[in-house]
N, C-alpha and C positions, 0 to 999 in steps of 0.2 A: 865851752858852750854846753848847755843842757836843754833838752827838749822834753816836755812832760805834757801829759793829757789828763785833765781832771774830768772824769766821766760825769760826776754829779753836777759840776758847773758847766759841762759841755764846752770846755775851753782848752785850747792848746797854748802853751807858753813856751817861748824860746828865750832862754835866759843867757845873755852874753857875758855877764859878769855879776858877781855877788855885790849886793848893795841894796839900798832902800830907794824905792821909787818915790819921788817927790812930786812928779807931774806926769800926767798921761795926756797924750795927744791922739785924737782919732785920725788915723791916716787913711782909712777906708771904712766902709760900713762894717761895723763889728770888729775892726782891727785897730788895736791901740798900741802905741809906742810909749814905753815908760822910761822916763829920764830921771837921773839923780840931780842933786843940787848943783853939780858942776855942769849940768846940761849934757851929760854923756848918756848914751843909750844903754839901758840896763836890760830891758826885755821887750819883747813884742808878744801881745796876747791876741788870740783870735777867738772871739766868742761865738756861741751857737755853731760850733764847728760841724756838728752832724747835719745841719741844715744848709751848709755851704758846699757847693760843688768842689771848689778848690780855692784856697786862699791865694791871693795875688798881691805882689808888692808894687808900689808906684816907684818912679825914678827916685824920688826923695827917700822913700823907705829903703830901697835897695842900696842907695849911697850910704845911708847910716848903717845898714846891716853889714856892708862890706868895708866900712870906714874909708870911703873914697868920696870924691866930690861928685856932684851931679853931672858936671861936665865930663868927668872920666867915664861915668856910666854911659853918657850919650856917645862918647868916642868909641866905646866898646861895642855899642849897637851899630855904629857906622862901619866899623871894621869887621863885624860879624862874630866877635868874641861872645857877645850876648845876643840871643834871638828872642826878643819879647813878643808878647801878643799885643796887638794894637786895639785899643778900645776907644773909639772916637778919635780924639787927638792925642790921647795919652798912651804911654807904654805901660804894660803890666808884665811882671816877672813871676814865674813860679818859684816857690821856695826850693824845689829840687834843683833848678838851674843855678840859683844863687849858692846853694850848698856845695855844688861842684866846684865853684870858684874858690870857696873857702878852704876846701880840703886839698 
């Protein structure tokens, strides 16, 4: 995994594997998940990073980031392994919390 910040573009990129992005999905405002042709997650980009308080991942984005199912993420919330912020009816995860699970 590689994390980089492009000051000129004001964008943060989290690259999970080398490859060419063939499709981008906006998973939150100014947050894009890039997928290759095999529909595998290649990278996540957060745009206008200096204007953002903190980027947050949805359950779907966290599942893809951790290569787990959404149901597993929900089980981890119920067991206390993950402690998300609740925004309305949705859970949000900080990148720092998810990074702790990866390492």
